[in-house]
N, CA and C of each residue as an Amber inpcrd file, in Angstrom:
protein
   255
  10.1210000   6.6470000  -1.0380000   9.7280000   5.5940000  -1.9240000
   9.0280000   4.9420000  -0.5420000   9.7840000   4.3570000   0.3010000
   8.9820000   3.4480000   1.4410000   7.8930000   4.1750000   2.3120000
   8.0470000   5.6620000   1.9710000   6.8720000   5.9840000   2.8470000
   5.8230000   6.3530000   2.2590000   6.2210000   6.6930000   1.0690000
   4.7420000   6.2750000  -0.2680000   3.7410000   4.7770000  -0.2190000
   4.4020000   4.1790000  -0.0150000   4.2050000   2.6020000   0.8370000
   3.1670000   2.6100000   1.2910000   3.9540000   2.8540000   2.4970000
   3.0200000   3.1060000   4.1010000   2.1420000   3.5380000   3.9420000
   2.3070000   5.1240000   3.1090000   0.7010000   5.9940000   3.2870000
   0.0640000   5.2150000   2.4380000  -0.1500000   4.5510000   1.5830000
  -0.8870000   3.6660000   1.0540000  -1.3060000   2.2720000   1.5300000
  -0.8140000   1.5910000   2.0890000  -1.3050000   0.6420000   2.4990000
  -1.3750000   0.7070000   3.4290000  -1.0630000   2.0390000   4.9620000
  -1.8700000   2.1070000   5.9910000  -3.5160000   2.4550000   5.6080000
  -3.6470000   3.3520000   3.9550000  -4.7670000   3.9670000   4.1940000
  -6.0330000   3.0130000   3.8040000  -5.2980000   1.5530000   2.7330000
  -5.9030000   0.6090000   2.9010000  -6.4130000   0.2270000   4.0200000
  -5.9230000  -0.5190000   4.8940000  -6.2260000  -0.5270000   6.3750000
  -7.2170000  -0.2910000   7.1140000  -6.9880000   1.0300000   6.9410000
  -7.8940000   2.3230000   7.4850000  -8.7640000   2.0830000   6.7300000
  -9.4240000   1.9000000   5.9610000 -10.4660000   1.9390000   4.7750000
 -11.7730000   0.7000000   4.8650000 -10.3010000  -0.6080000   5.3720000
 -11.3100000  -2.1560000   5.3430000 -11.7110000  -2.2840000   6.7730000
 -10.7050000  -1.8230000   7.5990000 -11.4080000  -1.5480000   9.0000000
 -12.8280000  -0.3780000   9.1930000 -12.3090000   0.2910000   8.3980000
 -13.6610000   1.2990000   8.6690000 -15.1980000   0.9410000   8.1100000
 -14.6440000  -0.0480000   7.0960000 -15.7440000  -0.7460000   6.4090000
 -16.5480000  -2.1810000   7.5160000 -15.7100000  -2.1320000   8.5190000
 -16.0650000  -3.1290000   9.6940000 -16.5060000  -2.7560000  10.6040000
 -16.9920000  -1.0320000  10.5360000 -17.8170000  -0.1280000  11.5200000
 -16.4740000   0.2520000  12.6120000 -15.3510000   0.0850000  12.3330000
 -14.3610000   0.6190000  13.1690000 -14.2440000   2.6000000  12.9320000
 -14.8940000   3.0690000  13.6140000 -14.4760000   4.5170000  13.4320000
 -13.6920000   5.2780000  13.5470000 -12.4430000   5.7070000  12.4920000
 -11.5090000   6.7860000  12.7430000 -10.2930000   5.5520000  12.9270000
  -9.9110000   4.6490000  12.8380000  -8.9320000   3.4930000  13.3540000
  -7.6140000   3.9630000  13.4110000  -7.1570000   4.0790000  14.3970000
  -5.6700000   4.8340000  13.9490000  -4.7090000   3.1170000  13.6790000
  -3.6550000   3.7610000  13.1190000  -3.4510000   2.6230000  12.0520000
  -1.6710000   3.0870000  12.4800000  -0.7390000   2.2110000  12.5750000
   1.0570000   2.2190000  12.8260000   1.6960000   1.2300000  11.9010000
   2.4830000   1.4030000  11.3980000   3.4760000   0.5370000  10.8560000
   3.4830000  -0.5800000  11.8480000   3.8850000  -0.4790000  12.8060000
   4.1950000  -1.5550000  13.9910000   2.9190000  -2.3450000  14.2710000
   2.3700000  -1.9300000  13.7190000   0.7990000  -2.7750000  14.2980000
   0.6130000  -4.1050000  13.8070000   0.0410000  -5.0640000  14.8530000
  -0.0970000  -6.1670000  13.8370000  -1.5980000  -6.3830000  13.3830000
  -1.7180000  -7.2540000  11.9030000  -2.5850000  -7.4980000  11.2700000
  -3.6060000  -7.9460000  12.6530000  -3.2440000  -8.9050000  12.9980000
  -4.3670000 -10.2300000  13.8010000  -4.9180000  -9.9710000  14.8720000
  -5.0790000 -11.3820000  15.5560000  -5.8260000 -10.7930000  17.1350000
  -4.8500000  -9.8150000  18.0150000  -3.9550000  -9.8820000  18.3010000
  -3.6000000  -9.0180000  19.5850000  -3.3570000  -7.6060000  18.6800000
  -3.7350000  -7.3700000  17.2420000  -3.3630000  -5.7590000  16.5380000
  -4.8810000  -5.1650000  16.6300000  -4.3560000  -5.4280000  15.0630000
  -5.9810000  -4.4300000  14.2490000  -7.2510000  -5.6820000  14.5720000
  -7.0720000  -7.0020000  14.4320000  -8.0570000  -7.4210000  14.6740000
  -8.8320000  -8.2290000  13.4750000  -7.4720000  -8.3990000  12.2490000
  -8.3970000  -8.6810000  10.8960000  -8.1440000 -10.1460000  11.4640000
  -9.6130000 -10.8670000  10.9360000  -9.6680000 -11.8430000  10.4190000
  -9.7840000 -12.4770000   8.6390000  -9.6090000 -14.2130000   8.4180000
  -9.5260000 -14.0250000   7.2700000  -9.7940000 -13.7490000   5.8740000
 -11.6050000 -13.5160000   6.3560000 -12.1680000 -12.5710000   5.3610000
 -11.0920000 -11.2900000   4.9770000 -11.2530000 -10.4430000   6.3850000
 -10.2210000  -9.2990000   5.7870000  -9.1120000  -9.1600000   5.4400000
  -8.3390000 -10.2630000   6.0130000  -6.8570000 -10.8070000   4.8790000
  -7.5570000 -11.1310000   3.6970000  -8.1100000 -11.1130000   3.4340000
  -8.4900000 -12.1330000   1.6800000  -8.6900000 -10.6040000   0.8800000
  -9.4620000  -9.9270000   1.6270000 -10.0900000  -8.4850000   1.3470000
  -8.7070000  -7.8650000   1.4280000  -8.2780000  -7.6670000   2.0200000
  -7.0720000  -6.9600000   2.1690000  -5.6830000  -7.5830000   0.9160000
  -5.6680000  -8.6870000   0.6440000  -4.6230000  -8.9120000  -0.4090000
  -5.0320000  -8.5370000  -1.5140000  -6.7380000  -8.5540000  -1.9610000
  -7.3290000  -8.2810000  -3.0600000  -6.9490000  -6.7450000  -3.9920000
  -7.1730000  -5.6490000  -2.1550000  -6.8810000  -4.3690000  -2.5550000
  -5.1660000  -4.0550000  -2.7120000  -4.1450000  -4.9920000  -2.3070000
  -2.6990000  -4.7130000  -2.5820000  -2.3870000  -4.8830000  -3.7500000
  -2.8310000  -6.7120000  -4.5550000  -2.9940000  -6.5180000  -5.8610000
  -3.4790000  -6.0270000  -6.0830000  -4.8190000  -5.2040000  -6.5860000
  -5.3430000  -3.9920000  -7.1580000  -4.2960000  -2.4820000  -7.5100000
  -3.8010000  -2.0670000  -6.5300000  -3.3250000  -1.0410000  -6.2210000
  -1.4560000  -1.4380000  -6.4930000  -0.8010000  -3.0920000  -6.5110000
   0.2260000  -2.6890000  -6.9490000   1.2010000  -3.8550000  -7.6440000
  -0.7030000  -4.5500000  -8.1850000  -0.4760000  -5.6350000  -9.3720000
   0.5010000  -6.6950000  -8.7710000   0.7470000  -7.3050000  -7.6130000
   0.9490000  -8.0290000  -6.5080000   0.6460000  -8.2790000  -4.9100000
   0.9030000  -8.9480000  -4.5450000   0.5480000  -8.9110000  -3.4500000
   1.6480000  -9.9890000  -2.6990000   1.3600000  -9.9300000  -0.7970000
   2.9070000 -10.8660000  -0.5420000   1.9300000 -12.5770000  -0.1570000
   0.3530000 -12.2940000  -0.3790000   0.2410000 -13.7700000   0.3930000
  -0.0920000 -14.2350000  -0.8830000   0.1910000 -13.9360000  -2.1680000
  -0.0470000 -15.0990000  -3.5080000   1.5810000 -14.8020000  -3.6190000
   2.6820000 -14.4120000  -2.7590000   3.9930000 -14.4080000  -3.1000000
   4.2490000 -15.9510000  -1.7610000   3.2740000 -16.2110000  -1.1900000
   3.7370000 -17.2490000  -0.2420000   4.3670000 -16.4200000   1.3190000
   3.7490000 -15.3180000   1.1640000   4.3710000 -14.2670000   2.4560000
   3.2260000 -14.3480000   3.5190000   3.3160000 -14.2550000   5.0170000
   2.1870000 -13.8750000   5.2690000   2.6930000 -13.2950000   6.2340000
   2.6460000 -11.8640000   5.7850000   2.7520000 -10.8620000   7.0110000
   2.7070000 -10.7140000   7.8440000   3.0720000 -10.5890000   9.5220000
   2.7000000 -10.3240000  10.9100000   1.7470000  -8.6840000  11.0170000
   2.2510000  -7.7250000  10.1510000   2.0880000  -6.3450000  10.5620000
   2.3370000  -5.3660000   9.3220000   1.9460000  -4.2040000   9.9940000
   1.6210000  -3.2230000   8.3260000   2.8440000  -3.0650000   7.8830000
   4.3270000  -2.9110000   8.9960000   5.5230000  -3.2590000   7.8240000
   5.9380000  -3.8970000   7.8010000   4.9820000  -5.3650000   7.5510000
   6.4760000  -6.5440000   6.8970000   5.7510000  -6.4510000   5.3450000
   4.1570000  -6.0530000   5.0850000   3.9130000  -5.3490000   4.1220000
   4.2580000  -4.2980000   3.1600000   4.7810000  -3.2090000   3.8640000
   5.5870000  -2.5780000   3.3480000   7.0280000  -2.4920000   2.6280000
   7.3750000  -3.6570000   3.3470000   8.7030000  -4.1210000   3.1180000
   8.9150000  -4.9010000   2.0170000   7.8330000  -5.7340000   1.9190000
   7.5610000  -6.7250000   0.6180000   7.7350000  -5.2920000  -0.6590000
   6.7940000  -4.5660000  -0.1130000   6.8750000  -3.9250000  -1.5790000
   8.4410000  -3.3010000  -1.5860000   8.7670000  -2.8370000  -0.6770000
  10.0440000  -1.7700000  -1.1080000  11.1050000  -2.3330000  -1.2950000
  11.7750000  -3.4760000  -1.3590000  12.2990000  -4.7430000  -1.6030000
  13.0390000  -4.7560000  -2.5800000  14.3920000  -4.6610000  -2.7910000
  15.3900000  -4.8980000  -3.9780000  14.1980000  -5.5630000  -5.1240000
  13.8830000  -5.8310000  -4.9370000  13.4930000  -6.9400000  -6.0470000
  12.2310000  -6.5000000  -6.5920000  11.7180000  -5.3280000  -6.1680000
  10.1950000  -4.7730000  -6.4410000  10.7010000  -3.7490000  -7.4130000
  10.8420000  -3.5050000  -9.1810000  10.7910000  -2.4630000  -9.4240000
   9.6870000  -2.6420000 -10.1750000   9.5170000  -0.8210000 -10.5400000
   8.2810000  -0.0280000 -11.0350000   7.4150000   0.3190000  -9.8730000
   7.1500000   0.0910000  -8.1720000   6.2670000   0.4670000  -7.4430000
   6.9930000   1.5710000  -6.3980000
C-alpha cells in the first residue's frame, strides 16, 4: 500500500514540476519539497494540496500538517488511521 501511495504522490509532483517547465524531473521519496530540494513555492504547494485532495479526498495541509518531503506526505496517507486509501 505504501508503495502505491508513493507512486501516486511522486507522479503528482513530477506533473507539477513538468508544468513549471522542468523537463523530466527526478523525484525521490526523501526529496525536500521546498527551497533546498524540488523548489516548490506557495502556489505550487496549494496546487499540490488540491491534487492530493482530488486523489485521496484529504490532504495533509488542510489537516494542519506541513510536510517537508515526499515521504512525509506518503506517511500521512499510509498512517493506520487512514482507512480506504
